[in-house]
MIVEX-321149 format. One record per atom (N, C-alpha, C, O): x, y, z. Coordinates in steps of 0.05 Angstrom, whole numbers, plus 5000, padded with zeros to 4 digits. Example, Ala and Ser with C-alpha at 12.3 -4.5 7.8 and 13.67 -1.06 7.14 Angstrom:
# MIVEX-321149
526448865156
524649105156
526449345156
528549345169
525749555142
527349795143
525850015157
526850235161
***
This chain:
# MIVEX-321149
566232288272
568532308254
568132108231
567531878236
568332198206
567832028183
570031828179
572231868190
569431618164
571531418159
573831538143
576131468148
573231718125
575331848110
577232008128
579631998125
576032148147
577732298166
579432118183
581732178188
578231898192
579731708208
582131588193
584331558203
581631518167
583731408151
585931608146
588331548147
585131858141
587132078136
588932118161
591332138159
587632118185
589132158210
591031918215
593331958224
590131678209
591831438213
594231438195
596431378203
593731518169
595931518150
597931738156
600231728147
597131948171
598932168179
600732098202
602632238208
600131868215
601631798239
604531718231
605031618210
606331768250
609231708245
610331568270
609231578292
612631428265
614131318287
615231548304
615531768294
615631498331
616331728348
619131718358
620931828345
619731598380
622231648394
624331428392
623831208382
626731488404
629031318401
629831198428
629231308449
631330978427
632730898451
635630838443
636130818419
637430798462
640230778454
641930648475
641030458488
644430728478
646430588494
645730578523
643730688532
647530448538
647030398566
647030648583
648030858575
645830628606
645430858624
647930918640
649430738649
648431178643
650631268661
649331358687
647731548687
650031238710
648831328736
649431618741
651531728732
647531748754
647932028760
647032098788
645531948801
648032318798
647132438823
646632728818
647932858801
644732838832
644133118827
646233298840
647233248862
647033508825
649033698835
647533878855
645433978849
648733918879
647434078899
649334298909
651734258909
648234518917
649734728930
651334908913
652435108923
651434868887
653135038870
651835298864
653135508863
649235298860
647735538855
645435568874
643835378876
645235788888
643135818908
640535868894
640336018874
638335738903
635835748890
634636028892
634536148913
633636128869
632336388869
629436358878
628136168871
628536548894
625836548903
624136738886
621836788892
625336838864
623937058850
622036958829
620537128818
621936698821
620236618800
619436328803
620836178816
617236258790
616235978790
616835838764
617035598764
616935988743
617235858717
620035728714
622035818725
620135508698
622635388691
624135548670
626535548669
622635698653
623835868633
621936088626
619536048629
622936318618
621236538610
622536688587
624936648582
620936848574
621936988550
622137278556
620337398569
624237418546
624537698551
626337818530
626737698509
627338068535
629038198516
631038378531
630438478552
633438398519
635438588529
636638738506
635838698483
638438928512
639439108491
641038948470
642138738475
641039048445
642438918423
645438938428
646439108441
646838738416
649738718421
651238948407
650539028385
653339048420
654939258408
657139138390
657438888389
658539308376
660539208358
662839068372
664338918359
663139108398
665338978413
664638698423
666138588438
662338588414
661438328424
663538118419
664838108397
663837938438
665737718436
664137458440
662637438459
664337268422
662837018424
663936858448
666336808449
662236778466
663036598487
663536318475
661736218461
665836198480
666435938466
664335728471
663435688494
663535598449
661735368452
658835438458
657335258466
657935688454
655235758461
653335768438
650835768442
654235768413
652335818392
652635638367
651635708346
653935408370
654135228347
651435078343
650135018363
650835018319
648234888313
648234598321
650234478328
645834478318
645634188324
646434028300
646234108277
647433788306
648233598286
646933328292
646333278316
646633168273
645332908278
647032728296
649432718293
645632598314
647132418332
648132178317
646832078298
650432078324
651531828312
650731588329
651631368323
649131628350
648331408367
646431218352
644831318336
646630958356
644730778343
641930828353
641530918375
639930778336
637230828343
635430588336
636030448316
633330548351
631330338345
628630478346
627830588367
627130458325
624530588323
622330408333
622330168328
620430518348
618030378357
615630508345
615330758347
613930358331
611630468318
609530568338
608630408354
608830828337
606830938355
604831088337
605631268322
602331018340
600231148325
599531408339
598531408361
599931638325
599231898336
596731998322
596632018298
594632068338
592132168326
592732418310
594532578315
591032458290
591332688272
590632958286
589532948308
591133178273
590733438286
587933508293
587433678310
585933378280
583133438286
582133278310
579833328318
583733108321
582732948344
582333138368
584033298374
580033128381
579333318403
581233298427
581233478443
582733078429
584533048452
586733248452
588033298473
587333368429
589533568428
588633848438
590234028438
586133868446
585134128454
586534228480
586734468484
587434048497
588834118522
590833908529
590433678523
593033988542
595133798549
594033588568
595133368569
592033648583
590933458602
589733218589
589233018602
589233238563
588133008549
589832908525
589032738510
592333028523
594032938501
594532638502
594832518524
594432498479
595232218478
598232198486
599832378481
598931968497
601731918505
603331878480
602531748461
605732008479
607631978458
610231878469
610731878493
612031788450
614631678458
614731378453
612731248448
617131268455
617530988449
616230798468
615930558463
615330898492
614030738512
611030778512
609630688530
609930928493
607130998493
605330758492
603130758504
606130538479
604530298477
604930108501
603729898502
606730178519
607130008543
605130078564
605630228582
602729978561
600430048578
601029988607
600230148625
602329768613
602929698640
604729898654
604229978677
606729998639
608530188650
607130458655
607430578676
605630548635
604130798638
602230788661
602030978676
600830568664
599030538687
600430548713
599530668733
602830418714
604330408739
605230698747
605330758771
605930858727
606731138733
604431288747
604931428766
602031268736
599831418747
598831288774
598031428792
599031028776
598230898801
600030968824
599130978847
602531028819
604331118840
604131418845
605731528860
602231548832
601631828837
603932008829
604332228840
605631918810
607732098800
606532338785
607532558787
604332278771
603032488755
600232408749
599632168749
598532598744
595732538738
595432438709
593632278703
597132538691
596832468663
599532458650
600932668650
600232238638
602832208623
602432318595
600632228581
604232498586
604132598559
606432488542
606332508517
608532388555
610832288540
612332088557
612632128581
613231868545
614831668559
616631538538
615631428518
619231538544
621131428524
623731348537
624531468558
625131158525
627931108531
629531278511
629431228487
631031478521
632631648504
635431528501
635731288502
637431688499
640131588494
641331458519
642631248517
640931578542
642031468567
640031428589
640631308609
637631528584
635731568606
632931488598
632031538576
631431368617
628531338613
627231588624
627731668646
625431698608
624231958615
621231938613
620031808596
619932068633
617032088633
616332388638
617432508655
614432488622
613432768626
610532748633
608932618619
609632888654
606932868663
605633148666
607033348671
603033158663
601533408667
599833378693
598733168698
599733608708
598033608732
596833888734
598034088727
594333908745
593134168750
594234298775
595134158793
594134568776
594934708800
592634898808
590934958792
592734988833
590735178842
590735428825
592835518816
588335538821
588135778805
588035738775
588035928759
587935478767
587635418739
590335408723
590235378699
592535418737
595135408723
595935108719
594534928728
598135078705
599034808697
601734738709
603434918711
602034488717
604734398725
605534168706
604033978703
607934188694
609033988677
611533878690
613334038697
611733618695
613933508710
615433298693
614233168676
618033278699
619733078685
620832888706
621932968726
620632628700
621632418717
623732268701
623432228676
625832168714
627932028699
629031798715
628931798740
630231608701
631531378713
633231238693
633431338670
634431018700
636130868680
634330748658
631930708662
635530688635
634130558614
632830308624
634130148638
630330268617
628830038626
627730048654
626629848663
628030278667
627130298695
624130258698
622630328680
623330148721
620530128727
619530398739
621230578744
616930418743
615830668753
616930738781
617330978787
617530538797
618530588824
621530668824
622530748845
622830658801
625630748799
625931028788
628131128786
623731148781
623831418770
623831628792
622531588813
625231848788
625432068807
624732328793
625432358769
623432508806
622832768795
625332928792
626932948811
625833038769
628333188763
627833478754
629633638755
625433548745
624933818736
621933868736
620333698730
621134118743
618334198744
618034478731
619734658737
616034508715
615334768703
612534828712
610834658713
612035078719
609335158728
608635428716
610235608715
606235448705
605335698693
602635668680
601135478685
602035858662
599535848648
599535618628
601635508621
597135538619
596935318600
598635378575
598735598565
599935168565
601735198542
601234958523
600334748531
602034998498
601734788478
604434678469
604634538449
606634758483
609234668475
610734568500
610834708520
611934338498
613734228518
616434178506
616634048485
618534288519
621334238511
622734108534
622834218556
623933868528
625333738549
628233668540
628633598517
630033698559
632933648554
633633398570
633033388594
634833198557
635332948571
637032988596
636632848616
639033168595
640733218618
641833498616
641133648598
643633568635
644833838635
647233848617
648534058615
647933638603
650133628584
649533808560
647433778548
651333988553
650934158529
650634008503
649834128483
651333748503
651033578479
648833378482
648833168469
646833428499
644733238504
642433258485
642133448470
640733048485
638433038467
636233228477
635733258501
634933348457
632733528462
630233408448
630333318425
627933418462
625433328451
623533568453
623233688474
622133628431
620033838431
617433708424
617233558405
615333778439
612633658435
610633888432
610634068449
608833868413
606634048410
604333898397
604533648395
602334028387
600133888374
600733838345
602233988333
599633628333
600333548306
599633758285
600633758263
597833948292
597234158273
599434358268
599334508249
601534348285
603834528282
606034368268
606834158276
607134488247
609134348230
612034428236
613834278230
612434668248
615134758254
615234898281
613134998291
617534908293
618235078316
620835218308
621935158287
621735398325
624235538319
626235498342
625535508365
628735438334
630835378353
633135578352
634035658330
633935678376
636435838378
638135698399
637135628421
640635658393
642335488410
643935638431
645135518449
644035908430
645736048450
645636348446
644036458431
647436478460
647636768459
650536858456
652336698460
650937108448
653537238449
653537458470
651637608471
655637468485
655937668506
658137858498
660337778491
657538118500
659538318493
661238398516
660438368539
663638498511
665338608532
663938828547
664438868571
662138968534
660739188547
658239088561
656639258571
657838828562
655538718577
653038678561
651038578572
652938768536
650538728520
650438438510
652438298507
648038358504
647538078497
645838068471
643938218468
646437878454
644737828431
644337528428
646237368433
642037448420
641437158417
642137068389
641737208369
643236828387
643636708361
641036688345
638936648357
641136718320
638736728303
637036468306
638136248308
634436498307
632636278307
632436158279
632436298259
632335888278
631935758252
629835538256
629535428278
628335478235
626135288238
627035008241
629034918230
625534858257
625934568260
623234438251
621134528259
623434228235
621034098224
620033888242
621533708251
617433888248
616133698266
614933468250
614033508227
614733238263
613333018252
611132948272
611632868295
608632978264
606332938282
606633108307
605933008329
607633348304
607833528327
610133468346
610133558369
612133318337
614333248354
617033268339
617033248314
619133318354
621833338343
623833238364
623533298387
625933098355
627932998373
630632998359
630832908337
632633108373
635333118361
637333168383
636633268404
639833098379
642033178397
642933458388
643733498366
642833648407
643633918402
646333958415
646633938439
648334018398
651134038408
651834318417
650934518407
653634318437
654834568447
652834788454
653135018447
650634708466
648534888473
647634838502
646034658507
648634998521
647734958549
644734988552
643535158540
643534818568
640634828571
639535098579
637335168571
641035248596
640035508605
639935718583
638635918586
641435668561
641535858539
640035788514
639335958498
639435528511
637935438488
635035528490
633835528512
633735608468
630935688468
629535558444
630735558422
627135458448
625435368427
622835528429
621535528450
622035658407
619635818406
617735708385
618535568367
615135778388
613235718366
613835888342
615036098343
612935788319
613335938294
610836088288
608635978287
611136348283
608836508275
606636538295
604336608288
607236498320
605236538341
602936328340
600736388350
603436098328
601335898325
600635758351
598435658355
602535758370
602135628395
603135818417
604036038412
602935728442
603635898465
606535998463
608235858453
606936238473
609536368471
611536268492
613936318489
610636138513
612336048535
612235748537
610435648551
613935598525
613935308527
614435218556
615835348571
613334988563
614134858588
616834738583
617134548567
618834838597
621634758592
622734598615
622634688638
623834368610
624734178630
627634088624
628334048601
629234048645
631933958641
632433718659
631733718683
633633508648
634133258663
636433288682
637533508685
637233068694
639233068715
642033088703
642433048680
644033168720
646733178712
647732898702
646832698713
649432898682
650432638672
652332518693
652232278698
654032688705
655932588725
656032798747
655433028743
656832708771
657332898793
659733068787
661832968780
659433328790
661633518786
662933578813
661633698830
665433498816
666833548841
668033828843
668933908864
668133968820
669434228819
667534458822
668334688818
665034398829
663034618831
663234768857
662435008858
664034638878
664034778904
661234808914
659334718901
660934938937
658234978948
658335228966
660335308976
655935348968
655635578987
655335459015
653335329021
657335509032
657435389058
655935569078
657135769088
653435509084
651935679102
652735639131
651935799149
654335429137
655335399164
657935539168
658935549191
659035649147
661635789149
661036089154
658936189149
663036219165
662936509170
665536639162
667536509156
665436909161
667837069156
669136999129
667736949109
671736999129
673336959105
672836679093
672836649068
672336479110
671736209100
669236209083
669136089061
667136339093
664636359078
665136519052
664236429030
666436739053
666836909029
668236759007
667436768984
670436619014
672036478994
670436248981
670536218957
668936098998
667435878986
665035978970
664335868949
663836198979
661636308964
662536418937
661236388917
664836558937
665936658912
666436438892
665736458869
667636218902
668235998884
665635868873
665435818849
663635838891
661135708882
659635888863
658435788844
659536148868
658136328850
659436338823
658136348802
662136328822
663536318797
663036058782
662736058757
662935838797
662335578784
659535568773
659035448752
657635698787
654935718776
654835858750
653335778732
656336078747
656436228722
657536048700
656536038678
659735898706
661035728686
659035508677
658835458652
657635378695
655835168688
653635278670
652835148651
652535508677
650435618661
651335668632
649735638614
653835748628
654835808601
656135568588
657135598565
656135338601
657335108588
660435108588
661634988572
661635258607
664535278610
665535118634
663935028650
668035078635
669234948658
669735158680
670635378675
669035088705
669435278727
672335388729
672735618737
674335228722
677035318723
677735538703
679635678706
675935568683
676435768663
675036038669
675236228654
673736048692
672336298700
673736398725
673936258745
674536658724
675936778747
674036968761
672937148748
673636938787
671737088802
673037278822
675137208834
671837508827
672937718845
670637818862
668437888852
671037828888
669037948906
669138248906
671238368911
666938378899
666838668898
665938788925
666739008933
664138638939
663238728965
662538488982
661438298972
663338509007
662538299027
662238429054
664238539065
659838429064
659438559090
656538559097
654838449083
655838699119
653138709129
651438899113
652439099102
648838839111
646839019099
645039129120
644939029143
643639339114
641839459133
639539259140
638339149122
639039219165
637039009173
634239059162
632938869154
633439319160
630739369150
630539319120
628439239111
632639369106
632639309077
632539009073
631038919056
634138859088
634138569085
631438449094
630438259082
630338569115
627738469124
625538479103
623838309101
625738689086
623838719064
624038489044
622138439030
626338359043
626638139024
625037889032
624837699017
623837889057
622137679066
623437409066
622637219051
625537379081
626937129084
625436939103
626036699104
623537039118
622136869136
623636809162
622736629177
625836939167
627336889192
625836989216
624537199215
625936839238
624636919262
626636989283
628836879285
625937189299
627737269321
630137429311
630237499288
632037479329
634437639322
636037489300
636537249302
636937649280
638537529259
640837719252
640837949259
642837609238
644937759226
644737719196
643537519187
646037889181
645837849152
648437939139
649938109150
648937839115
651237909099
650437919070
648637779061
651838099055
651438109026
654138059013
656138169022
654137898992
656637848977
656037898948
654137788936
657638068935
657438138907
659938038893
662138118901
659637868873
661837738859
661737788829
659537758817
663937868817
664137888788
665837668777
668137618787
664837518757
666237298745
667137368717
665437458700
669637338711
670837418685
671137168668
672336968677
670037168643
670236948625
672836948610
674237148610
673536738596
676036728580
676236958560
678437048554
674037048549
674037268530
674137548542
674137748528
674137558569
674237818582
671537928591
671438128604
669337788583
666737878592
666337838622
667537658634
664738018634
664338008663
661337958669
659638098658
660737768687
658037718696
657837758726
659537658741
655837888735
655537958763
653537768777
651337718766
654337678801
652537518818
652437658845
654437788853
650237628859
650037748886
648237568903
646337438892
648837558929
647337378946
647037508973
648937638983
644737468986
644137569013
643837319031
642337139024
645237319053
645137099072
644137209099
645137409109
642137069110
641037149136
641336909155
640736679148
642536969178
643036759198
641736829224
641737059233
640536629237
639536669264
641836689283
643836549280
641636879302
643936919320
644536689338
646736659348
642536509342
643036269358
644136039341
644335809350
644836099315
645935909296
644035679289
644935469280
641435719294
639635499289
638735489259
637735279250
639135699245
638135709217
639735909201
640436129211
640135839176
641436019157
639935999130
639235779121
639436229118
638036229092
639536409072
640836599080
639336339047
640736499026
638836539002
637236368996
639136758989
637636818965
639436968946
640837158953
639436878920
641037018900
639437258890
637237238880
640737498892
639537738882
640337788853
639137958839
642437658844
643237668816
644837408811
646537328827
644337278788
645637028782
647137038756
646136938735
649437168756
651037178732
649937358710
649337258688
649537608716
648437798696
650637948682
652338068696
650837948656
653038088642
653038388648
650938518647
655338498653
655638788657
658138888641
659638718631
658439148640
660739258625
663339198639
663639278662
665139058626
667638978639
669339218646
670739218666
669139438630
670739668635
670139818661
671839948673
667639788670
666739938694
665939748717
664739838736
666539488714
665639298734
666539358762
665039338781
669039448766
670139498792
668639728806
668439728831
667539918791
666240148802
663240128802
661840298815
662139938789
659239918786
657939838813
658739638824
656039998822
654739928848
652639708845
651839638823
651839608868
649639408869
647539518888
648239628909
644939478882
642839598898
640839398908
639939218893
640139418934
637839268945
635739468952
636339688961
633239398948
630939568954
629539498979
629039258984
628939698996
627539649021
624539679018
623539698996
623239689041
620339699042
619339979035
620740179039
616939989024
615640249018
614540359044
613040219059
615240609051
614240739075
612740989066
613941199060
610040969064
608441189053
609041219024
608441039008
610141449016
610941478988
613941498985
614941628966
615341359002
618341369001
619341079002
618140899015
621641038989
622940778989
625840818997
627141008988
626840639014
629640639021
631140429004
630340199003
633340518992
635040338976
637740328990
638740528999
638940088990
641740069000
643540038976
643239838961
645340218972
647240218950
649940128960
651140248978
650939908948
653539798955
655539898935
655539808912
657340078943
659140218924
661840268938
662440488945
663440058942
665840088958
668040268946
669740358961
667940328920
669940498908
669040798908
670540968899
666640858917
665541128916
665641258943
665641128964
665741528942
665541688967
662741768973
662041818996
661041798952
658241868956
656641768932
657741708911
654041748935
652241648914
649741818913
649041958932
648341798891
645741928888
644041778868
645141668849
641441768872
639541658853
638341888837
636942058848
638941888811
638142108794
635842018776
635941798764
633742178774
631442108759
631442248732
632142488730
630542108711
630242238685
627442358683
626942508664
625742298702
623042418703
622742568729
621142488746
624342778733
624642908759
622043028770
621743058794
620143108753
617643218763
615943018778
614943068799
615842778766
614242558779
615842418801
614742348822
618442388796
620142238814
622742398819
624642358805
622742578838
625142748842
627542578849
627342368861
629942688842
632442548848
632942568878
631842738892
634542378888
635142368916
637342578923
638542698905
637842598949
640142758957
642742598952
642642358948
645042738952
647642608951
648242498979
648142648999
648742238981
649142109007
651941999009
652841868990
653342049031
656041939034
656041639037
654241519048
658141509027
658541219029
660241159054
662441269056
659240989071
660740909095
660940599095
658940469093
663340509099
663840219099
662740079073
661839859074
662940229052
662140119026
659240129019
658440048997
657540249037
654640249031
653540529038
654740689052
651140579027
649640829032
646740769030
645840619012
645140879048
642240859048
641141109034
641641339043
639641069013
638641288997
635641258994
634641048989
634141478999
631241468997
630241618972
631441818964
628141518960
626841648937
623841668942
622641488954
622641888932
619741928936
618141788914
617141918896
617741528917
616241378897
615141128911
616341028930
612941028901
611840778911
612740538896
611940318902
614440578876
615640368861
618640348868
620140518860
619440138883
622240128892
624340088870
626640148874
623439998846
625339948824
624540108800
624840018777
623640348804
622640518782
624740548761
627040618767
624040498736
626040498714
627240768708
629340788696
625840988717
626941248711
629341328728
630641528721
630041168748
632341238765
634841098755
634840878745
637041238759
639741128755
641441188779
640841368795
643541028783
645341068805
647841218795
649041138776
648441438809
650841598802
652741578826
651941618849
655341518821
657341508842
659341738838
659941818815
660441828861
662342058860
664841988876
664741828895
667142108868
669542068884
669742268906
667842428911
671942268921
672242438944
672242738937
671542898954
672842808913
672843088904
670143168892
669743398884
668242978892
665543048881
665343008852
663243058840
667442908839
667342848810
665742588805
666042398820
664242588784
662642348778
664442118768
666142158751
664041888780
665541648772
664041508750
665241428729
661341478753
659841348733
656841368738
656041458760
655241278718
652341288720
651241028709
651940958686
649640888724
648640618716
645640588721
644540738737
644440398707
641640328714
641340248743
643240138755
639040298754
638540228783
638739928787
639739838807
637639768769
637439478772
638839338749
638939438726
639939098755
640938918734
638538788720
636438758732
638938698695
636838538682
636438278698
638338178710
633938178698
633437918711
634837698695
635537728672
635037468708
636337238695
634937168669
636237128649
632237148670
630737068646
630937268624
630937198600
631237528630
631337728610
634037708595
634037708570
636237688609
638737698594
639237438579
640437448557
638337208589
638736958574
636936938550
637436788531
634837098549
632937088526
634237218501
633537138479
635937408505
637137548482
635037728468
632837768478
635737818444
634038018432
633037938404
631038048395
634337758391
633737698362
632037448360
632737238369
629737488347
628037258342
628137178313
626836988304
***
């Protein structure tokens, strides 16, 4: 590297991160939202249908960021220029953040095996944060976030968030789950901008649109600001113009305070006690995701009862021996009238030794006008070229899976609903084939409604549609 290049890179360096007021102790919120087994990523990008004219803005979901009024102290950190070979992979990124020059602290973090390589370390507004990179089997990447009180030593840090996926050139970290918390974005110095969207709008008819993306200017490949009124689960930061990876490593810090109003899914409870507590907890999970107060979300159980054992067995809960199972489907109504659907399957060992739960839907927007009649579907195992689906439709007398591509995938027979459910088979090797829709009928055979077979996944609906 020539002397001229070295001088240019040094002159391009900028001060990096901030520290601020005293630490607020925290505890992790547990039991409010059942962990999904469906994905490994901390965040993913997708698309859903554009919003209809009846869209209603969810309060507090889409306001922009404003500058923090918190006092700040800058620490000079020399950041290598964009031509430095260390930026070729996150595994060799130089350390950034206000603690980057604290060699003793950085060494202590790696010596305690918290992470193989520190990419960021700083005292933020309330929290000391460390972000580390580690390799995973198969060549994938793990990016982890550790947090503790301001000034904490390496032995006081605890793991609070993990992202796993393909190699990426962007890391986005949120100091806490507070919708008004600080956000830090890191990429390589050759990138001058990223794009920020702070939330989504949900329509009464269940359609979703994302708030417009706007550019944020980076300094030496980094950006930090307090983003107001933007729940971590809804905020998105993307690269500009496809210059870097499309899926940032996204991390969220610990809760600022323990929430006593979240409730919990009580796996030791049964019957009405379980149903009531699960309904409350699932509604609270929707509220927290949207940055609302749980008391402002009203939840209604649409179905609660047993599912077919063979269908549930296909979900691979890992239960051994004789088990019982239950399915609960809950619709949560927001202050603006929008409805979001959650569903959960619980499997219990008959000897009461073990209980397991998995969320099959975690607050997915649906059409409020048809929520009471909209069915919910679980897919069973493939048997040859046939799949069994269990349709939960307590307001219907019969159901049918109708195909738009009937030559390749014939429609099912009309099947009567008993105790709120019906087992329906389709001749396909794809259990969630997009060409199928669910049609429900009343006792006279008149059609009640027609819906997609599956709800959008969590990551799809929160991604929105507008870039």
